[in-house]
C-alpha positions in Angstrom: 56.6 47.7 48.2 54.2 47.3 45.4 53.2 51.1 45.9 56.9 52.0 45.2 57.3 49.7 42.6 54.0 51.8 41.0 55.9 54.6 41.8 59.3 53.9 40.0 58.2 50.8 37.6 61.4 51.3 35.4 63.4 50.6 38.2 61.5 48.4 40.4 60.2 45.0 39.5 58.3 42.7 41.6 58.2 39.2 40.1 56.9 36.7 42.3 58.0 33.4 41.8 60.6 32.8 38.9 62.7 29.6 37.5 65.9 31.1 38.2 67.1 34.6 39.7 70.3 35.1 37.7 68.5 36.8 34.8 67.0 39.3 37.6 70.5 39.6 39.9 72.5 40.3 36.4 70.2 43.4 36.1 69.9 44.9 39.4 72.0 47.4 41.0 70.6 46.5 44.8 69.3 43.8 46.2 65.8 44.1 48.7 64.8 41.5 51.2 61.8 42.9 52.9 60.9 39.9 55.2 58.7 40.5 58.2 59.0 36.7 59.3 61.3 33.7 59.2 64.7 33.2 60.8 67.8 31.3 59.6 70.0 32.0 56.4 68.1 33.0 53.6 69.8 31.9 50.2 68.9 34.7 48.1 70.9 36.9 50.0 73.9 34.8 49.4 73.1 34.7 45.8 72.9 38.5 45.9 76.0 38.8 47.4 77.9 36.1 44.7 76.7 38.8 42.3 78.2 41.3 44.0 74.8 43.3 44.7 74.3 45.6 47.7 72.1 44.0 50.1 68.9 45.8 52.2 67.4 43.7 54.6 65.4 43.3 57.3 66.9 42.1 61.2 64.4 38.8 59.8 65.9 38.8 56.5 69.3 38.9 58.1 68.8 36.8 61.2 71.2 33.8 60.0 74.0 36.0 59.0 76.8 37.5 60.7 79.9 39.8 60.8 78.8 41.2 57.4 80.1 45.0 56.3 77.5 47.4 57.7 78.0 49.5 54.6 77.2 47.0 52.1 74.6 45.1 53.8 72.0 47.7 55.2 69.7 46.6 57.6 66.2 48.3 58.0 63.5 48.4 61.1 60.4 49.5 59.1 59.4 50.3 55.7 60.4 54.1 56.2 63.9 53.1 56.9 63.7 50.6 53.9 62.6 53.6 51.7 65.1 55.7 52.5 68.1 53.1 52.2 66.6 52.3 48.8 66.9 56.2 47.9 70.4 56.6 49.0 71.5 53.2 47.0 69.3 54.5 43.7 71.5 58.1 43.8 74.9 56.3 44.4 76.7 56.0 41.1 78.0 52.9 39.2 81.2 53.0 40.6 80.0 53.1 44.7 77.8 50.4 44.3 80.2 48.0 42.3 82.8 48.5 45.3 79.9 47.5 48.3 78.9 44.7 45.9 82.4 43.5 46.0 82.4 43.6 49.5 79.5 41.1 49.5 81.2 38.9 47.3 84.3 38.8 49.4 82.0 38.2 52.1 80.7 35.2 50.4 83.6 33.6 49.1 85.2 33.9 52.8 81.9 32.2 54.4 80.1 30.4 52.1 81.6 29.3 49.3 81.7 25.8 48.1 85.8 25.7 48.9 85.0 26.9 52.3 82.2 25.2 53.4 84.1 21.9 52.7 87.0 23.1 54.1 85.3 23.8 57.4 83.5 20.5 57.2 86.8 18.7 56.8 88.6 20.2 59.2 85.8 19.9 62.1 85.4 16.5 61.5 88.6 15.0 60.2 91.3 17.7 61.5 92.5 18.1 57.7 91.9 20.8 54.8 90.7 19.7 51.9 92.2 21.5 48.6 89.3 21.0 46.1 91.5 22.4 43.1 93.5 19.0 43.4 92.0 15.6 42.7 
C-alpha cells in the first residue's frame, strides 16, 4: 500500500492512527481494508458503509459480515486483485460510486443501526419490538 500511495500521493493517504475517521471518510471515495489477519466485525468498515463509501477488503477484513452486496463490497484475495479493484473504482464517476455507497449505507442501516440492534435484542430477549422514536 505504501508503494501505491507513493505512486498516487493526491489520491491515497496513509495516516496511521487518528482521533476521528469522520474527516477522512468525508473526503474519501472508497474505503480499503487490507487486513491479512484477524476475525470478527471490523467497526471501521461499518463506519465506511454508514458514510456511503464503496468498500474493498480482504477475506479477513470481511470475515464478520454476511449477505453484503458484492457490487458495493469487493472482496480481494491478494495485492494484485486489490490494486485492480482500486484502479477500477478510481475510474468510476461520482454517480456510480454514489450508488454503490448508498447500497452500503442501506446494508448498514438494515443490519447494524442502533434501532436495528436494539430491536433485535428486545425481540430475542423479551419478544417485543422497541420503537426508539417513542419515549
